N, C-alpha and C positions, 0 to 999 in steps of 0.2 A: 374840515367838515364842521358844520354848525351842530348845535344841540340836537341829539336824536332821542326821541321818545318811543319806546316799544309799546305797542298795544297788542294784547293777546287775550285769549279766552277760548273755552271749549266750543265745539260745534253747537250752533243754535243759540249762542250767548248774546249775539247781536253786535259783534265786532264791527261789521259793515255800517250799522246804524251810527256807531260812534265815530268811525273814521270819515264817513260821509259828512258829518257835522264839522269835523276839523277841516276837511277839504273846502267846505262852504265858507270857512273863515279865512281862506287863502293859504292854507298850509299844505305843503307837498306831502302826499301819502305814498310811500313805497310799499306795495302789497306783495308779500312773499308768495302768495298763491298765484298772482299774475306772473311773477318771475318764474315760478314753477311751470307755468303754461308756456312761457317764452322758450325755455330750454328744451321742451319736447315738441316744438313746432316742426312740421315737415321740412326736411333738408338739414335739420340739426343732427349731429352725431348721436345724441342721447336717444332720439326716437328710433334710429336704426338699431341700436343696441337693445332697446326694449323689445322691438319686434322680433329680433333674432332670439332673444331669451324666452319670451312668452309665446311666440308664434304670431302669425298674421291675424289671428282671431281678435287681438286687442286693437286692431286698426279698423277705422270706419271705411266705408266705400271710397271716400274722397282722400284716403291716405292719412287722415289726422288720427290722433290717439282717441280710442274709445275709453274715456276716463272711467265710466261706470263699470265696464268689463274689467279694467285693470284693478279698480278698487275692490271689486268682488274677489279677485284672485289674491291680492296682497293682504286683505283683512282676514282672509281665511287661513293664511299660512305665514307665520312669523319669519321664517327663513326667506321667503320670497319678498316680504316687506323690507327686510334688512338688505337684501341684494339691491332692490330698487333705490333705497335710501343712499347706499354707498355710491351708486352711480350718479344720482341726481343732486344730492346735497351740496357737494363742492361746486357744481355748475350754478346752482341756485344762489349759493353764497356770493359768487363772483358777480352775478347779474344784479343782486341786491346792492352790493358795494358800489358798482358802477352807477346805479340810480341814486343812491344816497349822496355820492360825491357830486352828482350833477344838480342836486337840489339847490334852489336859490331862495327858499322861504326862510323866515327868521329862525325857525326850528323845523325839524322834519319828523314825520311819524313813520315808523316801520311797523306795519301791521302783519303779524305772523301768528298762525295757530300753534307753531312749534317753537316759539321764541325761547321758552324756558327749557326745552328739551334739546336744543342744538347750540352750536357756537354762535348763532345769531345774537344770543344774549350779550356777547362781547361787543357788539356793534352799537348798543344803546346805553344812554346815560341813566335812564330810569325805566321801570317796567310798570305799565298800567294794565291791570287785569279787569276785563269786562266779565262780570260774574252774575250767574242766575242759578237757582237750584236745578239739580239734575233732571227732575221731572219736567221742568220748563224747557230745558235743552231738548229732551226727547220729543215733546209735543210740537215745539216749533220746527224741529228738523224734519219730522214726519210730514208736517203740513207743507213745508217749503220744498223738500226734495222728493216727495212721494216714495220715501224709503219705508220698509217695514220696521216695526219697533225693534225686532231682534237685531237687525243690521245697525240701526242707530245706536243701540246699547253696546254692540261690539266696537263701533268706532269710538264711543266715549270711553270704553274700557281700555282701548289701545292708547288713549291720551293720558297725560300726567294727571293723577288724582286731583280733584278740586281742592282738597285740604292743603295739598302740597303747593299748588299754584297760589292759593291765598297766602300761605306762609312766605312765599318767595317774591310776591309782588311788592312794589314800593307804594302803589296807589291802587285802590279798588273802586271801580264804578259798579254800583249795584244796578243792573239793568232789568230788574223785575217790576219796576214802577211805570209811571206814565212817560210819554214822549216829552212832555213839558219838563218833568224832573230831569230827564236825560239832557235836554237842551241846556238847562241851568247848570248842570254839573260840568258839561263840556265847556261852557263859556267861562266858568270859574277856573278850570284847569288851563284853558287857553291863556288867560291872564297870567297865571302862575308860570307857565312855560315861557311866555314872552319875557317876563322879568328875569327868569333863570338864563335865557339866551343872551339878554343884554349884559347880565353880570359876568357871563363867561366870555 
């Protein structure tokens, strides 16, 4: 497996803006959120287990998972969140590993909001944290997802504290500036990762 760079950040920090830029440079991005969607697709055993545990209310009319309904339940109850994680994390881990192994770009990005909280950390050679102040996270997420402030703050509270993420990251991208500044920072890191990939 080639060099793997982990990209993480709290909700609303702009991880996608960063990974979209790496993708535009020809780098394969394996997205843990997309892997998480794959493992709960209709016909997959995980979806049947979730429906059995939480009831059919968390399914939409077409039989797919109602992610908003499930999120409301698990963010209101830690025990339910832990149950869901114990079911899905191993499946997501395998899906991610399969995608990383299939990558053919000089290095590969693993984009994951839970990179530092899970064993996904073991899959990457270095950790890039996309960081913005908490108030920016709140306002961006409310604007994007149409969630109320209380729910956004609950989601942030359930994630690893910003200070701890900053302490555990190898590289920090401050994403509270302009898009031009972000472009320049990604281009600079791209060159650095290409050099590292060649060296390894």
